N, C-alpha and C positions, 0 to 999 in steps of 0.2 A: 593339731598335728599328731601323727601316729606315735611319735616319740615324746610327746608333751604330757600334760596333766591327764589327758583322757586315754592314755595308752592302754589302760586296763579294760577298756570296753571290749567284750568278746566280739571278734570280727565276724562271726557268723550267727550269733545269737539274736542280736537286735537289728532292726531295719537300718539304724544308724551305722551299726558295725558292718553291715553288708555294703553300704555305700562307701565307708572308709576303706574296705578291702578291695573296692573296685568292681565288685560283682554287680552292683547297680549304680546307675549314674545319678539318681536322685529321686526324691518323692515330695509330695505335698499333701497335707491333710488340713481341712478347714473345720474339723469337728474333733478338737483335741480331747474333750472329755469323754467322748463315746468311741473314739477310734482305738482298736486294740494295739496298734503299733506304739501308742503312747503308754509308757509304763507308770510314770509318776503323776497320776491324775490329781492327787491332793495338792501337790506343788503347783501344777498348772492352774488348778481352780483358784488357789490363793492369789495368783497373779492375774487372774482374769484372761488367761490365754485362750485364743480361739483357733489360731493357725500354727502349724509346725511344718517346716520344710527342711530338707537336707540336700546338699549338693556335694559331689565329689571334688576334692582338691587333688591335682595331679601335676607331675612334671611335664615339660613339653613333649617327652616321648611316651606319655600316658601312664607312667608309674604312679600309683596312689601314694599321696603323702599326708592325707588327712581328710576331714570332712568339715564343711561349713554348715552349721545348724542355725535356722532362723526361727524365732518365736515371735508371734504377733498377737495383738489384741483385736485385730481386724482380719477378715478373710483375705487370702491371697487370690487375686483375680487371675484369670487365665492369661490376660495380656501382660501381667506382671511377672510371669514365670521366666520370660526371657531376660528380664532385669536381674532375677536371681542368678541365672546362668552367667550373665556378664560380671556380676559381683564375684561369683565363685572363680571365674576365669582370672580376674584381676588379683584376687587373693592368692590363687595358685601361683601366678607369676611372682608375686612378692615373696611368698614363702619359699618357692623353688630357688629364687635368687639368693635368699638368705641362707638356705641350706648349702648351695654351691659355694658361697663365700665362706661359710663355716668349715666345709670340707677342705677348701683350699688352704685356709689358715691352719687347719690341723695337719694337712700334708706338709706345708712349709715348716711347721714346728717340728714335725718328725724328721724332716730332711735336715734341719739345722742340728737337731739332736744327734742324728746319725753322723753328720760331718764333724761335729765336735768330738764325738766318741772316736771316730777314725783318727782325728788329729792327736787325741790323747793316746791312742794305741800306737801311733808312729813314735810319739815321744817316749812312751814306756818301753817300746822295743829298742829304741836307740840307747836309752839309759842302761837297759839290761845287757845289751851287746857290749858296751864299754865296761860295765861292771864285771861281766863274765871274763873279759880279758885280764882284768886286775886279779880276779880270783884264780885264774889259771896260773898266773905268776906266783901268787901266794901259796897255793897248794903245791905247785911244782917245787919251789924252793924248800918248803917244809918237808916234802918227801925226800929231797936230796940231802937235807940236813940230818934227817933221822937215820939215813944210811951211814952217816959219818960219825954218829955218836954211839957210845956204848949203850947196850940195852938198859942198864941200870942207872944211866946218867939222869940227873935231875932235869937237864935240858930236854930229855926225851918226852917227859910228861907235858912240858910247856909246848913242845912242837905238836903233841897230840891235841892239845887244847886249840892251837891255831887251826889245825885241820878240821876239828869239830865245829868251831865258829865259822870257818869258811863254808862248811857244808850247810849250815843254817842260812848263811848269806846266799848260797846257790839256790836254796829253796825259794827265797824271796825273789830271786831272778826268774825262776821258773814261773812264779805267779805273775810277774810282770809280763813275761813273754806269753803266758796264757791269755792275759788281757789283750795283748797286741795280736793274738791269733797266730802266734808263731812258736808255741811251746813244743816241747819234745813229745813225740807221738810213737806209740807202739800199737798199731791198729789191729784189732782182731774182733771176731764176732762176740758180742757181749749180751747176756740175758740180764736186762735191767732189774727184773724182780729178784732174780737170784743174787745179784750184786748187792741189792739193798738188804736182803735177808741176812747176808753175811755181815752187814754193818750194824744190825740192830743191837747187838750186845755192846757195841761201842757207844751207841746213843745213850744207853742206860747209865754210863758213867760220865757222860758229857753234859747232860742236861739236868735241871733241877728235879728233885724227887717229887715235887708238887706238880710237875708237868707230866701228863699222861700221853704216851705215844701209842697211836693206833695205826695199824698197817692194813691195807687192802691191796694186796699184790696179785695181779692177774697171773694165773698159771698159763703155761704154753704160750708165753709172750714171744712175738717175733724178735729175732736178734737185731742189734744195731751194730754198725761198724764203728768201733770206738776204741780209745785208749782207756782201759779199765781204771788205771790209777787216776786219770783226770776226771772220769765220771764219778769216782768215789769222792774226789774233792768237791765236785758240784753238789752231790747229795749232802755231804757233811756240812758244807758252808750254808746250804739252804736250811738244814735242820737246826744248826747252831744259831742262824739268824732268826729263825722262828722262836727258838727257846729264849733268846735275848729280848724279843718283842713281848713275850709273856712276862719275863722278869721273875720276881719272887712270888707273884700271884699264882693261884691255881689256874691251870689251863690245859688245853689239848693241842697236840700236833698230829695231824693225819697225813700219812704217806699213801698215795694211791698211784698205781701204775695201770696202764691199759694200752690198747691200740685202737686207732681209728683211721678212717679214710678222710683226708683233708682236701677239700676242693680249693680252687684258685682264689675264690672270693674270701674264704675263711682265712687262708694264709696271708692274703693281702691286708686284711683288717689288722692282723697282728703286726705285720711289718710292711707298711705301704712303700717305703723307700727301697726295700731289699726283699721282695717276696720270694718264697721258696716254691719249687715245682710241686704241683699236686701229686697226691699218691698216698701210700700207707705210711703212717707215722706212729711211733711209740712215744707215749707221754708219761711224765712224772708230775704229780701234783703234791705240793707241800703246803698245807693249810694250817694256820695257827689262829688261836682265839685271843691274840694280843690286841694292842691298842690301835692297830691299823696305821696307815701312812697318810700324812696330810697330802691333799692334792697338789699343793705347791712344791712339796718335796719329792714327789714321785718321779719327775723327770731327771732328778739328780742321783737316784739311788745306785746307778751303775757307774758313776764317775769314780775313778781311782782316788783314794785318800779322802773322799767326801764321806763323812760319817756323823751321825748324831750321838754316837757312843763316846766313850772316853778316848783320850788321845792315844795314837799308836795303832788304831784300827782303820779299816777302810778299803782294803784290797779284796775282801771276800766276794762281794757281788760283782765287782769289776772283773775279777778272775773268772767267776762263773760265766759271765757274758762272753768273755774271750774264748773260753773252752767250748761253750755251746755254739758260738759262731764257727769255730774251727771244725766242728762236727756237722756243719750245715744245718744246725738246728735253730729253734726260735724260742723266745721267752715271752710269756704273757703274764702281766701282774694285775690282779684285781684286789682292790683294798678299799675299805670304807672306815673312816675314823671311828674308833670305838667298837668295830665289829670284825676285826681281824684282817688277815691278808692271805691270799692264795697265789703262789708262784706255780705256773704251768710251764714245763719245759718239753718241747717236742723234738724228737730225733727221727730222721728218715729210717724206716724199717729196712733191714738188710734182706736181700734175696738169698743169701748164703746161710747155710747151717754151720754151727760151730764144729770145728774139727778138734779131735783130741790131740793134746800136745804129744809130740813124738819123743822118744827117748833121746837124750843127748848123746852126741858122739865125740870121741876124743879128737882133737885137732891133729892133722898130719904132722909128721916130723918137721922140726924147725929147720928152715934154710932161708937165707936172705941174700941180698946182692951188695952189701957192703956200704953203699953210699945212698943217702936220703937227701932229697931236696926239700927244705923247709921254707914255706912261704907264708909270711904274716906281716901285716903293716905295723903291728905293735912291737916296739923294741923289747919290752919286758917279756912278752910271750916268746919271741924268737930266742931270747937269751936262755930262758929256763927250759924250753922244749929242746933246744940244741944240747944243753947240758945233760938232760935226761937221755936223749938218743945216744950221745957220746958215751954215757955211762953203760949203755947196752952194748957198746962196741962198734957203733956205726960212725962213719965219716959223714959230716953234715955240711951241706952247702946251704947258705942262708940267702933269702931274697926278701926285700922289704916291700915289694909290690909286684903286680902281675908282669909288668914289662921286664923288670930285672929277672923274674923267674923264667920267662920265656928265653931271654938271652943266655942265662946260665944253663938252661936245659938244652938249648941248641948246641952249646959247646961240650956238654958232658952227657949227652943222651945215652951214649953207649955204656956208661958206668953207673948211672942212676938206677937203682932198683925199685924206688918208691918215692912218691911225692906226698907230703903232708901239706895240704892247701887250705888256707883260710877262705871263707866265703865272702865276707864283706870287706872290701878294700877300696880305697880311692883309685881313680884312673881305671885300669883294666880290672874288672871285677873277677871274683873267683870263678864264676861261670864262664866268662870270656877267656880267662887264663886256662881253664880246663880244656876248652875247645882248641886253643892254640897248641897246648902240649900234646893233645891227641893227634893233631895234624903232623907234628914232628915225629912222634912215635906212638902208634895207635895202641900198643900193648902195655903202655906204662901204667902200673897200678897207682891210682890216686885215692888218697884218704881225705875226705872233706871234713874240716873242723869248723863247727859253728854251734851257737846256742839256739838256733832256730829248729823248726820241726823237721825231723828225719823223714817223715812221710812226705811232706811238701817237697823236700829237696830231692827225694828219689823220683818224684813226679817230674821235676824240672830237669833232672839229669838222666832220665831213663833212656834217651836216645843213645847216649854214649856209654852209660853205665859207670857207676862208681865202684871202686874196689872195697870201700868201707866208709864208715861215718864215725866221727869222734865228737861227742857232745861236750862243749865247753860249759863250765870249767872241768878239766879232766885231771885226774891224779896220775902219778907215775905208773901205777899198776895197770890203769886203764889204757894208757898210751902203749905200754909194752904188749898187753894182750891184743890190742887192735893191730899193731904193726906185725906182730908175730903171726896172727891169723891171716893177714893179707899176704905176707911174704912166703908163708908156708904153702900157698896154693898158686902163687904168681908164676907165670912162665918166665924164665930168665931172659933178659934182653940181650942184644948182641954185645959180646965182650964183657958181660957182667961176671963178677967173681963172687966167691963165698964171703959171708959176713966175717968181720974180724972177731966177733964173739957171738955166743949163742944166747946171750941175754943174762939178766942178773940172776 
């Protein structure tokens, strides 16, 4: 077979190779020792070979899969050549069937792996959603408490520690949401080579002094549409993973970037169950000279919390895969035990050029409508968000689900100046509630609160348009800034009045 032990035969250099490549259907020689097509005459003479024949092996549609070579100590008669063709045809059927079965098993294995990872992603996203609600309550109450204690109070430092610890927990949530493909996004054109160059100095303090870092970053690389912060996380995780594979030994890590045209066949080989469209892709290669990955372990390396390292690790590669998927990218892993590992990450190239960031502008003067409708199915989130909004001077109407929110809004549509709406709720979802509210009053500003991707949510809500987005878990200052920004530009609804206060 072409992928077997004889795969190194040059497909055009030898007669056998030309048969294997399909350019010839076969040949026969009955003068092995004198025929120039036979290269190893000493070996043939030692075995007393007289004849040598080759026949093409092919799939039913004619694609070459190998060559069947016959060696004999007697001449091959002309009448026997048809028998050689029959044997080759039978061998072709057997090998083609084996290849098809092997490909089917590989496809099924990859499908099972994809389904398992999708299930784990749903689980991770659900856990992160609930955890974000708890963190919103913790951060909110800590912010409220800090406003009520003296600046020099000993309780103030404890509250600061609560907020700091909650921030670290929120980072863990972001990693879990990234694995689930629902992490926070701020998409912009990103130059991958430039981004990595900015990180090189961090690698120097993050990896062993015995590990040499080499970069080969392509200049004038096409941009990718990406969240720069999450791409940095991908690069950092892959480099740290490579450094840990090398350990305390001397070794090398190579970072290479480039661009290439990827056809459908190439992309399907990387991800048979979820192929990407052909086109121009930007790639990153991270290669290490570590111990490599055992073939039995390779299917599990992207599972969350699976790790061969010390306890407490394991979200790195899982988060990497989630981020890459969210960017419509692909990951290919090549590894051989004792000979290192290469991770290749492919991102679709952007057709847009990077735009310089514009100068920031001051928000317009503050004005609001006095009453806010707060919708969230979590009691703790409703309680703390209402307290924070009331601290700003607003009257707050609370709804525990979408149906209750629609009923309240129908009764108080004239006085409600803004709606703070949770995305994930039982019964009437946030998206369905949003549509119902807009039917009652099309101009009502709606701020969506969620731990999921802002980019994804804007795509889902672009028909009606959102007034703003608040990422859970949020602090008091973030809530204030978002509500103020929305209400400062909102058109007053019928009968709406001024806010009771201008803010903290």
